[in-house]
C-alpha positions as CSV (number, residue, x, y, z in Angstrom):
1,X,-18.8,-17.8,19.2
2,X,-15.8,-16.4,18.6
3,X,-16.1,-15.7,15.1
4,X,-19.4,-13.7,15.7
5,X,-17.0,-10.8,17.8
6,X,-14.5,-11.1,15.1
7,X,-16.9,-10.2,12.8
8,X,-18.3,-7.2,15.3
9,X,-14.6,-6.1,16.2
10,X,-14.0,-6.3,11.6
11,X,-17.0,-3.8,11.0
12,X,-16.8,-1.2,12.5
13,X,-12.7,-0.9,10.8
14,X,-14.5,-1.3,7.0
15,X,-14.4,1.0,4.9
16,X,-17.9,2.2,3.2
17,X,-17.8,2.2,0.2
18,X,-15.1,0.2,-1.5
19,X,-14.2,1.5,-5.4
20,X,-15.0,-1.3,-7.4
21,X,-12.0,-3.6,-9.3
22,X,-11.7,-6.7,-11.0
23,X,-7.8,-8.9,-11.6
24,X,-6.7,-7.1,-14.9
25,X,-7.9,-3.9,-14.1
26,X,-5.3,-0.9,-14.9
27,X,-6.0,1.5,-11.9
28,X,-4.4,4.1,-10.2
29,X,-4.1,3.6,-5.9
30,X,-4.2,7.2,-4.5
31,X,-2.0,6.6,-1.1
32,X,-1.6,8.7,1.8
33,X,2.3,9.4,2.5
34,X,2.8,10.9,6.2
35,X,6.4,13.0,5.2
36,X,7.2,14.5,9.0
37,X,4.0,16.8,10.0
38,X,2.9,16.7,5.9
39,X,1.1,14.0,4.5
40,X,0.3,13.6,0.2
41,X,-0.7,12.4,-2.1
42,X,0.9,9.2,-4.2
43,X,-0.4,7.3,-6.9
44,X,0.4,3.8,-8.0
45,X,-0.4,3.2,-11.1
46,X,-0.4,-0.4,-12.3
47,X,-2.1,-4.0,-13.2
48,X,-4.5,-5.6,-10.8
49,X,-2.5,-9.1,-11.1
50,X,-4.1,-10.8,-7.5
51,X,-7.0,-9.9,-4.9
52,X,-6.6,-12.0,-1.9
53,X,-8.5,-12.8,2.1
54,X,-11.6,-11.0,3.4
55,X,-13.0,-8.9,5.5
56,X,-10.3,-6.3,6.6
57,X,-8.2,-8.7,5.8
58,X,-8.8,-8.8,1.7
59,X,-5.6,-7.0,-0.1
60,X,-4.8,-6.2,-3.7
61,X,-1.4,-7.0,-5.4
62,X,-0.6,-3.9,-8.3
63,X,2.7,-4.5,-10.4
64,X,4.2,-2.3,-13.2
65,X,7.7,-1.7,-14.5
66,X,9.9,0.7,-13.4
67,X,12.6,2.0,-15.6
68,X,12.9,-2.0,-16.7
69,X,12.3,-3.7,-13.3
70,X,8.7,-4.8,-12.2
71,X,7.9,-3.7,-9.5
72,X,4.7,-5.4,-7.1
73,X,3.1,-3.9,-4.3
74,X,0.1,-5.1,-1.8
75,X,-2.9,-2.9,-1.1
76,X,-4.8,-3.6,2.4
77,X,-8.5,-2.5,-0.2
78,X,-9.8,-1.1,3.8
79,X,-7.0,0.8,4.6
80,X,-7.4,4.1,5.9
81,X,-4.0,5.1,3.8
82,X,-5.6,4.0,0.9
83,X,-7.7,7.8,-0.8
84,X,-9.2,6.2,-3.6
85,X,-8.5,3.2,-6.0
86,X,-8.9,4.8,-9.7
87,X,-10.0,2.6,-12.4
88,X,-8.1,3.2,-15.7
89,X,-8.7,-0.1,-17.9
90,X,-10.5,-3.0,-18.2
91,X,-9.2,-6.4,-19.9
92,X,-10.9,-9.2,-20.6
93,X,-8.9,-12.6,-18.4
94,X,-9.5,-15.8,-17.6
95,X,-7.5,-16.7,-14.7
96,X,-7.4,-15.9,-10.7
97,X,-4.4,-15.3,-10.8
98,X,-2.1,-12.9,-13.7
99,X,1.5,-14.9,-12.2
100,X,2.2,-15.2,-15.5
101,X,3.1,-11.6,-16.6
102,X,5.9,-12.4,-14.3
103,X,8.0,-13.7,-16.5
104,X,7.1,-11.6,-19.3
105,X,8.0,-8.1,-20.7
106,X,7.4,-5.1,-23.0
107,X,4.2,-6.0,-25.4
108,X,3.8,-9.6,-23.9
109,X,2.1,-7.9,-21.2
110,X,-0.3,-6.6,-22.4
111,X,-4.3,-8.0,-21.5
112,X,-7.0,-7.3,-24.0
113,X,-8.5,-4.4,-23.6
114,X,-13.1,-5.6,-22.3
115,X,-15.1,-2.9,-23.9
116,X,-18.3,-1.9,-21.3
117,X,-21.3,-0.6,-23.4
């Protein structure tokens, strides 16, 4: 009973159209940033290394290298702060989580590109 009530409450905060992307994809996450009364969009681009959760609690982790230092950011998929998720490149992967990329640097971080017909 309580599970059904929880699903009904969560249904209102789910996005109707969620951008399709997977682990290993290189994405641009367009995030709304509020600065005082102004609102702007900031783009965080990197490789999706993990997805977790379900429903409104579904999250994904994006990793990129900035000035030689690895930066990871975790985003909720159904957040109203996320404007859109743009897939730049798809990769061939064989793992559910790409945490092994944390120890790699330079050319070792590259993933094999998946060709789509």
